N, C-alpha and C positions, 0 to 999 in steps of 0.2 A: 156717579156710579160707573159710567162708561170709562172714566179715566182710571178708576181702580182696576177694572178688567184689563184695560190696555197695559197698565203697569205690570199686572200679573203675567200677562202673555209675554211681555218683553223679558221678564225675569226668567220665565220657563225656557225661552229660546236661549238665553245666555247660559243657563246651566247645561243645556244639551250641547252647545258648541264647546264648552269647557271640558265636558266629559269626552267628547270626540278627540280633542287636542291631546288630552292625557293618554288615550289609547294609542296614539300615533307616535309616542316616544320611541326612540331607537331601541331601548332596552327590551321592549316587548316585540318589536318588528323583527328582530333577529330570529327569535324562536319561531315565529309564524312563517317567516320566509323560508326557514329550513324545512318545515313540514310541507310547505306548498311548492317546493322545488323552484324557488325563486332564483333567477340568474345570479351568478357570483360576479361581483365587480372586481376586475383586475387592475391594480394600481400600476403605474409606469415603473419599470425596473424590478418588479416583483417576479418570482419564478412562477411558471404556469403550473397550476395545481395538477397533481397526478391523479389519474383515475385508477382505482384498484382493478386488477384483472384477475380473473379466476382461472386457474390452470385446469386444463381438461385432463382429469385423472381417470377417464373411462378406459377400461381394459379392452373394450370392443373397438378401439380406434384401428383403422386399417393399417396394415404393415406395408411399408414401401417394398416393392419387388427388388431382388438383388440386382446390383449393377454388374456389368461384365467384369469390372476390376475385382469384385468380391467373389467371383466364381473361380474355382480352381480349374484353370485351363491347361494344366500340365498334360501333355500327350502321353498316352501309355507307351512304355518301352516296347520296341519291336522285339519279337522273339529272336533269340540267337539262331543263326543258321545251323542246320545239322552238320556235324563234322563230315568232311569228305574222306572216303576210304579208297584204297587202291581198287577194290572191286567196282565201286561206283565210277571211278575214273576210267577203268577199262570199258565198262558198259557205255559210258558217254563218249568214248573215242570212236568215231565212225570209220568204217572200212573205206579206204580211198578208192576213187573210181578206177584208177590205174596204179599198180604197185611197181615202182621203179626197181631195177635190178639190185641196188644196194639194200633197199628195205626188204626185198624178197630174201636175200641172203641172211640178213639179220633175223627176220621172222622165221626163216627155215631152221636156223640154229636153235631158236627157242622151241620151235615145234618138235624137232627130233630129239633134242637133248632133255627137254623138261615139260612136255605137254601134260604129263601126269603129275607134275608138282604143283605146289601152291603158286599163286600169282607172285608172291615175294621171291620164290625160288626161280620162277621164269624170268623175272626182272633182273635178278642177279646174274643169270646166264647171259642175258642180253648185254649187260654192262661189261662182262668179261670180253665180249667181241669188240665193243666200243673202246674199252680201255687198251686193248691190244692195238687197235688201229691208230690210236692216238699216242702210243708209247714210244714209237720210233724203233722198237725192238722186233716188231712184226710188220707184215704188209700194211700199208696205209689205208686200205679200203676194207669194208666189211666182207666183200666177196673174197678178197685176197686172204683175209684172216681165216675165213670159214674153209676155203679150199686149199689152204696150205697143207702140204703133205704130212701125214702121220700126226695130225693134230685132233681131228674129230672123227670118231669111229663111224658115224653115219655117212660120211662122204666115201663113196665107193668109185674107184677109177676116176677120181677128180671131179665127180659129179654128185649132185644132190638127188636123192630118190624123188619120185613123184609124190605130190602132196594131195591129200583129199581136201580140196579147197572149199567144198560145201560144208565141211564139218565145223562144229562149234569150237573145237580145239584150234583150228587154223585162224578163225576170226579173232580169238583171244590172243594168239601168238602175234598176229599183225598189230593188234592194239597195244600189246606190251612192248613190241619193238618200237612203235612210234613214241610211246611214253618214255622209254629209255633214251632213244635218239634225241628227243627234245628236252631231256632232263626235267621231266615233269613230276618225278617222284623219287625220293631218296632211297637208294638201294641199301640193303642190310649187309652188303659185302663191298664196302667202298674200296676202290683201288685194286680189286682182285684181277689177276691175270691168268689164273689157272683154277681148275676145279676137277674133282674126280668123284665117282660114286663112293658111298661109304664102305661098300664091300671090297673095294680095291685098296691095296697097300703098296703104293708106288715107292715109298721110301724117300719122298722129297725132303730136302732140307730148305724149306721155304717157310715164310711167315704165314701162319694160319690166320685168316681174317674172320671167317664165319662158317657155321654149319647150318644149312637150311634144307629141311626135308631130307632127301636122299643124297645131297651133295655137300662136299666140304670145299671151301674156297680159300685160295692162297694168293699172295702177291710176291 
């Protein structure tokens, strides 16, 4: 009886071992291994398996700050300087600490002949004195031109009348004389050597250059 029981036990054990071996076949282990995240065996020479990556499509991702190269660093254009006028130039021309005789004669001619005229008219008168001094046809100095006999009606007895030097007209005449002497502004009567008031009819046969305010200029 005991032999029959032992034989049955041995048979049962054999069936259990056989069932276990059948379950361990490769065909079944592949699916089980995939579900259990079993490690993948890499054969020599085979490519490394790629892992799928998921792109971050979130719209809330932080935006990188702009770099200096991406920012428009163009400097704004400087405003154009205001145009210079003769009046501004006269105002900006200082009264010299001392007025030399030549400048005094030139400014005196401007003062007595045209202090009631526009600055352009005063500048034209100053240039007549300068043009005469440089022409070779008249005295070579401003004082020589101004004091030449029978040339300027304001000269009396070879002398210039006294000037009210504290006046605005004198300050402007001195400034205009300096501007003309230093050729700082273009005259509207270039090359003029003569002028007379509009109400005078001297009958000159000269080339008319310009008419400015109350004077007509010739060369």
